[in-house]
CHARMM internal coordinates of N, CA and C (Angstrom, degrees):
IC EDIT
DIST 1 N 1 CA 1.4480
DIST 1 CA 1 C 1.5240
ANGL 1 N 1 CA 1 C 108.94
DIST 1 C 2 N 1.3110
ANGL 1 CA 1 C 2 N 116.45
DIHE 1 N 1 CA 1 C 2 N 121.65
DIST 2 N 2 CA 1.4559
ANGL 1 C 2 N 2 CA 120.89
DIHE 1 CA 1 C 2 N 2 CA 179.76
DIST 2 CA 2 C 1.5207
ANGL 2 N 2 CA 2 C 110.37
DIHE 1 C 2 N 2 CA 2 C -86.17
DIST 2 C 3 N 1.3168
ANGL 2 CA 2 C 3 N 114.98
DIHE 2 N 2 CA 2 C 3 N 136.01
DIST 3 N 3 CA 1.4513
ANGL 2 C 3 N 3 CA 119.95
DIHE 2 CA 2 C 3 N 3 CA 175.61
DIST 3 CA 3 C 1.5205
ANGL 3 N 3 CA 3 C 108.61
DIHE 2 C 3 N 3 CA 3 C -91.83
DIST 3 C 4 N 1.3161
ANGL 3 CA 3 C 4 N 115.68
DIHE 3 N 3 CA 3 C 4 N 142.92
DIST 4 N 4 CA 1.4496
ANGL 3 C 4 N 4 CA 120.32
DIHE 3 CA 3 C 4 N 4 CA 176.02
DIST 4 CA 4 C 1.5139
ANGL 4 N 4 CA 4 C 108.35
DIHE 3 C 4 N 4 CA 4 C -108.54
DIST 4 C 5 N 1.2950
ANGL 4 CA 4 C 5 N 115.49
DIHE 4 N 4 CA 4 C 5 N 141.72
DIST 5 N 5 CA 1.4509
ANGL 4 C 5 N 5 CA 121.99
DIHE 4 CA 4 C 5 N 5 CA -179.61
DIST 5 CA 5 C 1.5219
ANGL 5 N 5 CA 5 C 107.73
DIHE 4 C 5 N 5 CA 5 C -116.20
DIST 5 C 6 N 1.3153
ANGL 5 CA 5 C 6 N 117.09
DIHE 5 N 5 CA 5 C 6 N 130.60
DIST 6 N 6 CA 1.4561
ANGL 5 C 6 N 6 CA 120.91
DIHE 5 CA 5 C 6 N 6 CA 179.36
DIST 6 CA 6 C 1.5224
ANGL 6 N 6 CA 6 C 108.26
DIHE 5 C 6 N 6 CA 6 C -99.75
DIST 6 C 7 N 1.3043
ANGL 6 CA 6 C 7 N 115.01
DIHE 6 N 6 CA 6 C 7 N 125.91
DIST 7 N 7 CA 1.4547
ANGL 6 C 7 N 7 CA 123.10
DIHE 6 CA 6 C 7 N 7 CA -176.93
DIST 7 CA 7 C 1.5193
ANGL 7 N 7 CA 7 C 108.09
DIHE 6 C 7 N 7 CA 7 C -117.47
DIST 7 C 8 N 1.3198
ANGL 7 CA 7 C 8 N 117.62
DIHE 7 N 7 CA 7 C 8 N 141.86
DIST 8 N 8 CA 1.4597
ANGL 7 C 8 N 8 CA 121.84
DIHE 7 CA 7 C 8 N 8 CA 176.43
DIST 8 CA 8 C 1.5211
ANGL 8 N 8 CA 8 C 107.66
DIHE 7 C 8 N 8 CA 8 C -107.60
DIST 8 C 9 N 1.3274
ANGL 8 CA 8 C 9 N 116.21
DIHE 8 N 8 CA 8 C 9 N 125.72
DIST 9 N 9 CA 1.4590
ANGL 8 C 9 N 9 CA 121.15
DIHE 8 CA 8 C 9 N 9 CA -179.83
DIST 9 CA 9 C 1.5247
ANGL 9 N 9 CA 9 C 109.45
DIHE 8 C 9 N 9 CA 9 C -121.04
DIST 9 C 10 N 1.3126
ANGL 9 CA 9 C 10 N 116.07
DIHE 9 N 9 CA 9 C 10 N 162.60
DIST 10 N 10 CA 1.4578
ANGL 9 C 10 N 10 CA 121.73
DIHE 9 CA 9 C 10 N 10 CA 174.82
DIST 10 CA 10 C 1.5106
ANGL 10 N 10 CA 10 C 115.25
DIHE 9 C 10 N 10 CA 10 C 87.23
DIST 10 C 11 N 1.3275
ANGL 10 CA 10 C 11 N 117.73
DIHE 10 N 10 CA 10 C 11 N 16.29
DIST 11 N 11 CA 1.4596
ANGL 10 C 11 N 11 CA 119.81
DIHE 10 CA 10 C 11 N 11 CA 177.47
DIST 11 CA 11 C 1.5225
ANGL 11 N 11 CA 11 C 109.79
DIHE 10 C 11 N 11 CA 11 C -85.99
DIST 11 C 12 N 1.3163
ANGL 11 CA 11 C 12 N 115.72
DIHE 11 N 11 CA 11 C 12 N 142.69
DIST 12 N 12 CA 1.4591
ANGL 11 C 12 N 12 CA 119.98
DIHE 11 CA 11 C 12 N 12 CA 177.96
DIST 12 CA 12 C 1.5213
ANGL 12 N 12 CA 12 C 110.37
DIHE 11 C 12 N 12 CA 12 C -74.48
DIST 12 C 13 N 1.3144
ANGL 12 CA 12 C 13 N 114.79
DIHE 12 N 12 CA 12 C 13 N 159.39
DIST 13 N 13 CA 1.4577
ANGL 12 C 13 N 13 CA 120.99
DIHE 12 CA 12 C 13 N 13 CA 177.51
DIST 13 CA 13 C 1.5355
ANGL 13 N 13 CA 13 C 109.77
DIHE 12 C 13 N 13 CA 13 C -60.30
DIST 13 C 14 N 1.3194
ANGL 13 CA 13 C 14 N 116.50
DIHE 13 N 13 CA 13 C 14 N 134.53
DIST 14 N 14 CA 1.4562
ANGL 13 C 14 N 14 CA 121.71
DIHE 13 CA 13 C 14 N 14 CA 179.16
DIST 14 CA 14 C 1.5222
ANGL 14 N 14 CA 14 C 114.64
DIHE 13 C 14 N 14 CA 14 C 91.55
DIST 14 C 15 N 1.3187
ANGL 14 CA 14 C 15 N 116.95
DIHE 14 N 14 CA 14 C 15 N -5.41
DIST 15 N 15 CA 1.4626
ANGL 14 C 15 N 15 CA 120.51
DIHE 14 CA 14 C 15 N 15 CA -178.52
DIST 15 CA 15 C 1.5189
ANGL 15 N 15 CA 15 C 111.71
DIHE 14 C 15 N 15 CA 15 C -67.33
DIST 15 C 16 N 1.3368
ANGL 15 CA 15 C 16 N 117.71
DIHE 15 N 15 CA 15 C 16 N -36.44
DIST 16 N 16 CA 1.4724
ANGL 15 C 16 N 16 CA 120.22
DIHE 15 CA 15 C 16 N 16 CA 179.73
DIST 16 CA 16 C 1.5223
ANGL 16 N 16 CA 16 C 111.16
DIHE 15 C 16 N 16 CA 16 C -57.33
DIST 16 C 17 N 1.3195
ANGL 16 CA 16 C 17 N 116.91
DIHE 16 N 16 CA 16 C 17 N -41.65
DIST 17 N 17 CA 1.4615
ANGL 16 C 17 N 17 CA 120.90
DIHE 16 CA 16 C 17 N 17 CA -179.97
DIST 17 CA 17 C 1.5306
ANGL 17 N 17 CA 17 C 110.61
DIHE 16 C 17 N 17 CA 17 C -67.14
DIST 17 C 18 N 1.3287
ANGL 17 CA 17 C 18 N 117.57
DIHE 17 N 17 CA 17 C 18 N -39.33
DIST 18 N 18 CA 1.4680
ANGL 17 C 18 N 18 CA 120.92
DIHE 17 CA 17 C 18 N 18 CA 177.83
DIST 18 CA 18 C 1.5256
ANGL 18 N 18 CA 18 C 110.78
DIHE 17 C 18 N 18 CA 18 C -63.01
DIST 18 C 19 N 1.3282
ANGL 18 CA 18 C 19 N 116.53
DIHE 18 N 18 CA 18 C 19 N -43.99
DIST 19 N 19 CA 1.4658
ANGL 18 C 19 N 19 CA 120.53
DIHE 18 CA 18 C 19 N 19 CA 179.16
DIST 19 CA 19 C 1.5263
ANGL 19 N 19 CA 19 C 109.92
DIHE 18 C 19 N 19 CA 19 C -64.47
DIST 19 C 20 N 1.3284
ANGL 19 CA 19 C 20 N 116.94
DIHE 19 N 19 CA 19 C 20 N -42.56
DIST 20 N 20 CA 1.4676
ANGL 19 C 20 N 20 CA 121.26
DIHE 19 CA 19 C 20 N 20 CA 179.89
DIST 20 CA 20 C 1.5242
ANGL 20 N 20 CA 20 C 111.05
DIHE 19 C 20 N 20 CA 20 C -59.87
DIST 20 C 21 N 1.3215
ANGL 20 CA 20 C 21 N 116.98
DIHE 20 N 20 CA 20 C 21 N -44.38
DIST 21 N 21 CA 1.4685
ANGL 20 C 21 N 21 CA 120.31
DIHE 20 CA 20 C 21 N 21 CA 179.93
DIST 21 CA 21 C 1.5238
ANGL 21 N 21 CA 21 C 111.19
DIHE 20 C 21 N 21 CA 21 C -67.23
DIST 21 C 22 N 1.3230
ANGL 21 CA 21 C 22 N 116.95
DIHE 21 N 21 CA 21 C 22 N -39.06
DIST 22 N 22 CA 1.4640
ANGL 21 C 22 N 22 CA 121.22
DIHE 21 CA 21 C 22 N 22 CA -179.70
DIST 22 CA 22 C 1.5250
ANGL 22 N 22 CA 22 C 111.54
DIHE 21 C 22 N 22 CA 22 C -63.92
DIST 22 C 23 N 1.3344
ANGL 22 CA 22 C 23 N 116.81
DIHE 22 N 22 CA 22 C 23 N -43.58
DIST 23 N 23 CA 1.4639
ANGL 22 C 23 N 23 CA 121.09
DIHE 22 CA 22 C 23 N 23 CA -175.28
DIST 23 CA 23 C 1.5272
ANGL 23 N 23 CA 23 C 113.52
DIHE 22 C 23 N 23 CA 23 C -93.99
DIST 23 C 24 N 1.3232
ANGL 23 CA 23 C 24 N 117.74
DIHE 23 N 23 CA 23 C 24 N -6.43
DIST 24 N 24 CA 1.4592
ANGL 23 C 24 N 24 CA 120.64
DIHE 23 CA 23 C 24 N 24 CA 178.80
DIST 24 CA 24 C 1.5152
ANGL 24 N 24 CA 24 C 113.89
DIHE 23 C 24 N 24 CA 24 C 72.00
DIST 24 C 25 N 1.3319
ANGL 24 CA 24 C 25 N 116.06
DIHE 24 N 24 CA 24 C 25 N 36.37
DIST 25 N 25 CA 1.4638
ANGL 24 C 25 N 25 CA 121.56
DIHE 24 CA 24 C 25 N 25 CA 177.96
DIST 25 CA 25 C 1.5219
ANGL 25 N 25 CA 25 C 108.42
DIHE 24 C 25 N 25 CA 25 C -122.87
DIST 25 C 26 N 1.3323
ANGL 25 CA 25 C 26 N 116.40
DIHE 25 N 25 CA 25 C 26 N 174.27
DIST 26 N 26 CA 1.4582
ANGL 25 C 26 N 26 CA 119.82
DIHE 25 CA 25 C 26 N 26 CA 179.02
DIST 26 CA 26 C 1.5277
ANGL 26 N 26 CA 26 C 110.42
DIHE 25 C 26 N 26 CA 26 C -80.70
DIST 26 C 27 N 1.3261
ANGL 26 CA 26 C 27 N 115.42
DIHE 26 N 26 CA 26 C 27 N 155.69
DIST 27 N 27 CA 1.4702
ANGL 26 C 27 N 27 CA 118.76
DIHE 26 CA 26 C 27 N 27 CA 178.07
DIST 27 CA 27 C 1.5231
ANGL 27 N 27 CA 27 C 110.62
DIHE 26 C 27 N 27 CA 27 C -68.06
DIST 27 C 28 N 1.3366
ANGL 27 CA 27 C 28 N 117.44
DIHE 27 N 27 CA 27 C 28 N -24.69
DIST 28 N 28 CA 1.4621
ANGL 27 C 28 N 28 CA 120.99
DIHE 27 CA 27 C 28 N 28 CA 176.01
DIST 28 CA 28 C 1.5294
ANGL 28 N 28 CA 28 C 110.75
DIHE 27 C 28 N 28 CA 28 C -66.28
DIST 28 C 29 N 1.3394
ANGL 28 CA 28 C 29 N 116.72
DIHE 28 N 28 CA 28 C 29 N -40.10
DIST 29 N 29 CA 1.4661
ANGL 28 C 29 N 29 CA 120.54
DIHE 28 CA 28 C 29 N 29 CA 177.61
DIST 29 CA 29 C 1.5173
ANGL 29 N 29 CA 29 C 110.36
DIHE 28 C 29 N 29 CA 29 C -64.25
DIST 29 C 30 N 1.3238
ANGL 29 CA 29 C 30 N 116.94
DIHE 29 N 29 CA 29 C 30 N -41.76
DIST 30 N 30 CA 1.4643
ANGL 29 C 30 N 30 CA 120.71
DIHE 29 CA 29 C 30 N 30 CA 177.98
DIST 30 CA 30 C 1.5194
ANGL 30 N 30 CA 30 C 109.66
DIHE 29 C 30 N 30 CA 30 C -62.31
DIST 30 C 31 N 1.3216
ANGL 30 CA 30 C 31 N 116.95
DIHE 30 N 30 CA 30 C 31 N -43.37
DIST 31 N 31 CA 1.4602
ANGL 30 C 31 N 31 CA 121.31
DIHE 30 CA 30 C 31 N 31 CA -179.84
DIST 31 CA 31 C 1.5235
ANGL 31 N 31 CA 31 C 111.18
DIHE 30 C 31 N 31 CA 31 C -61.03
DIST 31 C 32 N 1.3373
ANGL 31 CA 31 C 32 N 116.73
DIHE 31 N 31 CA 31 C 32 N -45.05
DIST 32 N 32 CA 1.4671
ANGL 31 C 32 N 32 CA 120.17
DIHE 31 CA 31 C 32 N 32 CA 179.61
DIST 32 CA 32 C 1.5262
ANGL 32 N 32 CA 32 C 111.43
DIHE 31 C 32 N 32 CA 32 C -65.22
DIST 32 C 33 N 1.3279
ANGL 32 CA 32 C 33 N 117.10
DIHE 32 N 32 CA 32 C 33 N -37.94
DIST 33 N 33 CA 1.4656
ANGL 32 C 33 N 33 CA 120.65
DIHE 32 CA 32 C 33 N 33 CA 179.44
DIST 33 CA 33 C 1.5208
ANGL 33 N 33 CA 33 C 110.97
DIHE 32 C 33 N 33 CA 33 C -67.75
DIST 33 C 34 N 1.3247
ANGL 33 CA 33 C 34 N 116.70
DIHE 33 N 33 CA 33 C 34 N -44.71
DIST 34 N 34 CA 1.4657
ANGL 33 C 34 N 34 CA 121.73
DIHE 33 CA 33 C 34 N 34 CA -178.03
DIST 34 CA 34 C 1.5254
ANGL 34 N 34 CA 34 C 111.01
DIHE 33 C 34 N 34 CA 34 C -66.75
DIST 34 C 35 N 1.3227
ANGL 34 CA 34 C 35 N 117.06
DIHE 34 N 34 CA 34 C 35 N -34.45
DIST 35 N 35 CA 1.4691
ANGL 34 C 35 N 35 CA 121.02
DIHE 34 CA 34 C 35 N 35 CA 179.60
DIST 35 CA 35 C 1.5266
ANGL 35 N 35 CA 35 C 112.45
DIHE 34 C 35 N 35 CA 35 C -83.26
DIST 35 C 36 N 1.3205
ANGL 35 CA 35 C 36 N 117.51
DIHE 35 N 35 CA 35 C 36 N -5.07
DIST 36 N 36 CA 1.4563
ANGL 35 C 36 N 36 CA 120.98
DIHE 35 CA 35 C 36 N 36 CA 176.55
DIST 36 CA 36 C 1.5098
ANGL 36 N 36 CA 36 C 114.73
DIHE 35 C 36 N 36 CA 36 C 84.74
DIST 36 C 37 N 1.3298
ANGL 36 CA 36 C 37 N 118.09
DIHE 36 N 36 CA 36 C 37 N 11.85
DIST 37 N 37 CA 1.4636
ANGL 36 C 37 N 37 CA 120.13
DIHE 36 CA 36 C 37 N 37 CA -179.89
DIST 37 CA 37 C 1.5240
ANGL 37 N 37 CA 37 C 112.49
DIHE 36 C 37 N 37 CA 37 C -80.89
DIST 37 C 38 N 1.3304
ANGL 37 CA 37 C 38 N 117.44
DIHE 37 N 37 CA 37 C 38 N -16.59
DIST 38 N 38 CA 1.4677
ANGL 37 C 38 N 38 CA 122.27
DIHE 37 CA 37 C 38 N 38 CA 176.95
DIST 38 CA 38 C 1.5185
ANGL 38 N 38 CA 38 C 108.17
DIHE 37 C 38 N 38 CA 38 C -121.02
DIST 38 C 39 N 1.3314
ANGL 38 CA 38 C 39 N 116.32
DIHE 38 N 38 CA 38 C 39 N 143.86
DIST 39 N 39 CA 1.4575
ANGL 38 C 39 N 39 CA 120.45
DIHE 38 CA 38 C 39 N 39 CA 176.97
DIST 39 CA 39 C 1.5268
ANGL 39 N 39 CA 39 C 110.26
DIHE 38 C 39 N 39 CA 39 C -137.13
DIST 39 C 40 N 1.3108
ANGL 39 CA 39 C 40 N 116.31
DIHE 39 N 39 CA 39 C 40 N 45.25
DIST 40 N 40 CA 1.4573
ANGL 39 C 40 N 40 CA 122.52
DIHE 39 CA 39 C 40 N 40 CA 177.09
DIST 40 CA 40 C 1.5290
ANGL 40 N 40 CA 40 C 108.55
DIHE 39 C 40 N 40 CA 40 C -87.91
DIST 40 C 41 N 1.3291
ANGL 40 CA 40 C 41 N 117.86
DIHE 40 N 40 CA 40 C 41 N 169.63
DIST 41 N 41 CA 1.4687
ANGL 40 C 41 N 41 CA 118.88
DIHE 40 CA 40 C 41 N 41 CA 175.34
DIST 41 CA 41 C 1.5344
ANGL 41 N 41 CA 41 C 112.35
DIHE 40 C 41 N 41 CA 41 C -56.25
DIST 41 C 42 N 1.3292
ANGL 41 CA 41 C 42 N 117.24
DIHE 41 N 41 CA 41 C 42 N -38.54
DIST 42 N 42 CA 1.4618
ANGL 41 C 42 N 42 CA 120.42
DIHE 41 CA 41 C 42 N 42 CA 177.71
DIST 42 CA 42 C 1.5250
ANGL 42 N 42 CA 42 C 111.20
DIHE 41 C 42 N 42 CA 42 C -64.89
DIST 42 C 43 N 1.3166
ANGL 42 CA 42 C 43 N 117.54
DIHE 42 N 42 CA 42 C 43 N -41.13
DIST 43 N 43 CA 1.4650
ANGL 42 C 43 N 43 CA 121.06
DIHE 42 CA 42 C 43 N 43 CA 178.91
DIST 43 CA 43 C 1.5233
ANGL 43 N 43 CA 43 C 110.81
DIHE 42 C 43 N 43 CA 43 C -64.12
DIST 43 C 44 N 1.3220
ANGL 43 CA 43 C 44 N 116.88
DIHE 43 N 43 CA 43 C 44 N -39.08
DIST 44 N 44 CA 1.4695
ANGL 43 C 44 N 44 CA 119.93
DIHE 43 CA 43 C 44 N 44 CA 177.52
DIST 44 CA 44 C 1.5259
ANGL 44 N 44 CA 44 C 110.67
DIHE 43 C 44 N 44 CA 44 C -65.26
DIST 44 C 45 N 1.3287
ANGL 44 CA 44 C 45 N 117.21
DIHE 44 N 44 CA 44 C 45 N -37.34
DIST 45 N 45 CA 1.4683
ANGL 44 C 45 N 45 CA 121.47
DIHE 44 CA 44 C 45 N 45 CA 177.02
DIST 45 CA 45 C 1.5247
ANGL 45 N 45 CA 45 C 110.19
DIHE 44 C 45 N 45 CA 45 C -65.04
DIST 45 C 46 N 1.3288
ANGL 45 CA 45 C 46 N 116.89
DIHE 45 N 45 CA 45 C 46 N -42.50
DIST 46 N 46 CA 1.4642
ANGL 45 C 46 N 46 CA 121.29
DIHE 45 CA 45 C 46 N 46 CA 178.60
DIST 46 CA 46 C 1.5258
ANGL 46 N 46 CA 46 C 110.06
DIHE 45 C 46 N 46 CA 46 C -60.87
DIST 46 C 47 N 1.3323
ANGL 46 CA 46 C 47 N 117.04
DIHE 46 N 46 CA 46 C 47 N -45.26
DIST 47 N 47 CA 1.4683
ANGL 46 C 47 N 47 CA 120.41
DIHE 46 CA 46 C 47 N 47 CA 178.71
DIST 47 CA 47 C 1.5212
ANGL 47 N 47 CA 47 C 111.27
DIHE 46 C 47 N 47 CA 47 C -62.78
DIST 47 C 48 N 1.3253
ANGL 47 CA 47 C 48 N 116.50
DIHE 47 N 47 CA 47 C 48 N -39.28
DIST 48 N 48 CA 1.4653
ANGL 47 C 48 N 48 CA 120.96
DIHE 47 CA 47 C 48 N 48 CA 178.61
DIST 48 CA 48 C 1.5357
ANGL 48 N 48 CA 48 C 110.45
DIHE 47 C 48 N 48 CA 48 C -61.43
DIST 48 C 49 N 1.3223
ANGL 48 CA 48 C 49 N 116.85
DIHE 48 N 48 CA 48 C 49 N -46.47
DIST 49 N 49 CA 1.4668
ANGL 48 C 49 N 49 CA 121.55
DIHE 48 CA 48 C 49 N 49 CA 178.63
DIST 49 CA 49 C 1.5262
ANGL 49 N 49 CA 49 C 110.42
DIHE 48 C 49 N 49 CA 49 C -62.83
DIST 49 C 50 N 1.3265
ANGL 49 CA 49 C 50 N 117.16
DIHE 49 N 49 CA 49 C 50 N -41.27
DIST 50 N 50 CA 1.4667
ANGL 49 C 50 N 50 CA 121.03
DIHE 49 CA 49 C 50 N 50 CA 179.99
DIST 50 CA 50 C 1.5224
ANGL 50 N 50 CA 50 C 111.33
DIHE 49 C 50 N 50 CA 50 C -61.06
DIST 50 C 51 N 1.3177
ANGL 50 CA 50 C 51 N 116.68
DIHE 50 N 50 CA 50 C 51 N -37.37
DIST 51 N 51 CA 1.4692
ANGL 50 C 51 N 51 CA 120.63
DIHE 50 CA 50 C 51 N 51 CA -179.27
DIST 51 CA 51 C 1.5300
ANGL 51 N 51 CA 51 C 110.91
DIHE 50 C 51 N 51 CA 51 C -78.04
DIST 51 C 52 N 1.3178
ANGL 51 CA 51 C 52 N 117.18
DIHE 51 N 51 CA 51 C 52 N -49.40
DIST 52 N 52 CA 1.4667
ANGL 51 C 52 N 52 CA 120.89
DIHE 51 CA 51 C 52 N 52 CA -173.13
DIST 52 CA 52 C 1.5253
ANGL 52 N 52 CA 52 C 113.57
DIHE 51 C 52 N 52 CA 52 C -74.15
DIST 52 C 53 N 1.3368
ANGL 52 CA 52 C 53 N 117.96
DIHE 52 N 52 CA 52 C 53 N -39.39
DIST 53 N 53 CA 1.4599
ANGL 52 C 53 N 53 CA 119.74
DIHE 52 CA 52 C 53 N 53 CA -173.85
DIST 53 CA 53 C 1.5244
ANGL 53 N 53 CA 53 C 114.14
DIHE 52 C 53 N 53 CA 53 C -102.01
DIST 53 C 54 N 1.3274
ANGL 53 CA 53 C 54 N 117.50
DIHE 53 N 53 CA 53 C 54 N -21.33
DIST 54 N 54 CA 1.4614
ANGL 53 C 54 N 54 CA 119.35
DIHE 53 CA 53 C 54 N 54 CA -173.79
DIST 54 CA 54 C 1.5251
ANGL 54 N 54 CA 54 C 113.56
DIHE 53 C 54 N 54 CA 54 C -121.19
DIST 54 C 55 N 1.3215
ANGL 54 CA 54 C 55 N 118.08
DIHE 54 N 54 CA 54 C 55 N 9.07
DIST 55 N 55 CA 1.4590
ANGL 54 C 55 N 55 CA 121.35
DIHE 54 CA 54 C 55 N 55 CA 172.34
DIST 55 CA 55 C 1.5118
ANGL 55 N 55 CA 55 C 116.59
DIHE 54 C 55 N 55 CA 55 C 74.62
DIST 55 C 56 N 1.3183
ANGL 55 CA 55 C 56 N 117.99
DIHE 55 N 55 CA 55 C 56 N 20.00
DIST 56 N 56 CA 1.4632
ANGL 55 C 56 N 56 CA 120.54
DIHE 55 CA 55 C 56 N 56 CA 177.37
DIST 56 CA 56 C 1.5199
ANGL 56 N 56 CA 56 C 111.27
DIHE 55 C 56 N 56 CA 56 C -73.74
DIST 56 C 57 N 1.3034
ANGL 56 CA 56 C 57 N 116.30
DIHE 56 N 56 CA 56 C 57 N 161.82
DIST 57 N 57 CA 1.4664
ANGL 56 C 57 N 57 CA 122.40
DIHE 56 CA 56 C 57 N 57 CA 177.98
DIST 57 CA 57 C 1.5228
ANGL 57 N 57 CA 57 C 108.67
DIHE 56 C 57 N 57 CA 57 C -120.39
DIST 57 C 58 N 1.3504
ANGL 57 CA 57 C 58 N 116.39
DIHE 57 N 57 CA 57 C 58 N 136.41
DIST 58 N 58 CA 1.4638
ANGL 57 C 58 N 58 CA 120.77
DIHE 57 CA 57 C 58 N 58 CA 177.72
DIST 58 CA 58 C 1.5177
ANGL 58 N 58 CA 58 C 110.50
DIHE 57 C 58 N 58 CA 58 C -84.16
DIST 58 C 59 N 1.3229
ANGL 58 CA 58 C 59 N 115.91
DIHE 58 N 58 CA 58 C 59 N 135.62
DIST 59 N 59 CA 1.4570
ANGL 58 C 59 N 59 CA 122.38
DIHE 58 CA 58 C 59 N 59 CA 176.10
DIST 59 CA 59 C 1.5219
ANGL 59 N 59 CA 59 C 107.01
DIHE 58 C 59 N 59 CA 59 C -131.22
DIST 59 C 60 N 1.3422
ANGL 59 CA 59 C 60 N 117.71
DIHE 59 N 59 CA 59 C 60 N 129.98
DIST 60 N 60 CA 1.4660
ANGL 59 C 60 N 60 CA 121.35
DIHE 59 CA 59 C 60 N 60 CA 177.98
DIST 60 CA 60 C 1.5155
ANGL 60 N 60 CA 60 C 109.72
DIHE 59 C 60 N 60 CA 60 C -95.56
DIST 60 C 61 N 1.3198
ANGL 60 CA 60 C 61 N 116.07
DIHE 60 N 60 CA 60 C 61 N 131.23
DIST 61 N 61 CA 1.4590
ANGL 60 C 61 N 61 CA 122.30
DIHE 60 CA 60 C 61 N 61 CA 176.52
DIST 61 CA 61 C 1.5158
ANGL 61 N 61 CA 61 C 108.61
DIHE 60 C 61 N 61 CA 61 C -118.12
DIST 61 C 62 N 1.3186
ANGL 61 CA 61 C 62 N 117.14
DIHE 61 N 61 CA 61 C 62 N 140.95
DIST 62 N 62 CA 1.4602
ANGL 61 C 62 N 62 CA 120.77
DIHE 61 CA 61 C 62 N 62 CA 174.62
DIST 62 CA 62 C 1.5163
ANGL 62 N 62 CA 62 C 108.37
DIHE 61 C 62 N 62 CA 62 C -96.73
DIST 62 C 63 N 1.3257
ANGL 62 CA 62 C 63 N 115.64
DIHE 62 N 62 CA 62 C 63 N 133.29
DIST 63 N 63 CA 1.4706
ANGL 62 C 63 N 63 CA 120.05
DIHE 62 CA 62 C 63 N 63 CA 179.21
DIST 63 CA 63 C 1.4941
ANGL 63 N 63 CA 63 C 110.59
DIHE 62 C 63 N 63 CA 63 C -86.08
END
COOR INIT
IC SEED 1 N 1 CA 1 C
IC BUILD
């Protein structure tokens, strides 16, 4: 079974910190979610915010 990793690309510099402050999480958590290293409900919410509010694009990678 292949795992798929969702990556968010196209975010401007400093966006991770803005998302972290908005959602009340650490910038490390945002970084892990955006890079696809976490796939928890919170990570999915972070990715959703990154795409809808900050113009990121979702890219699926196969591991």
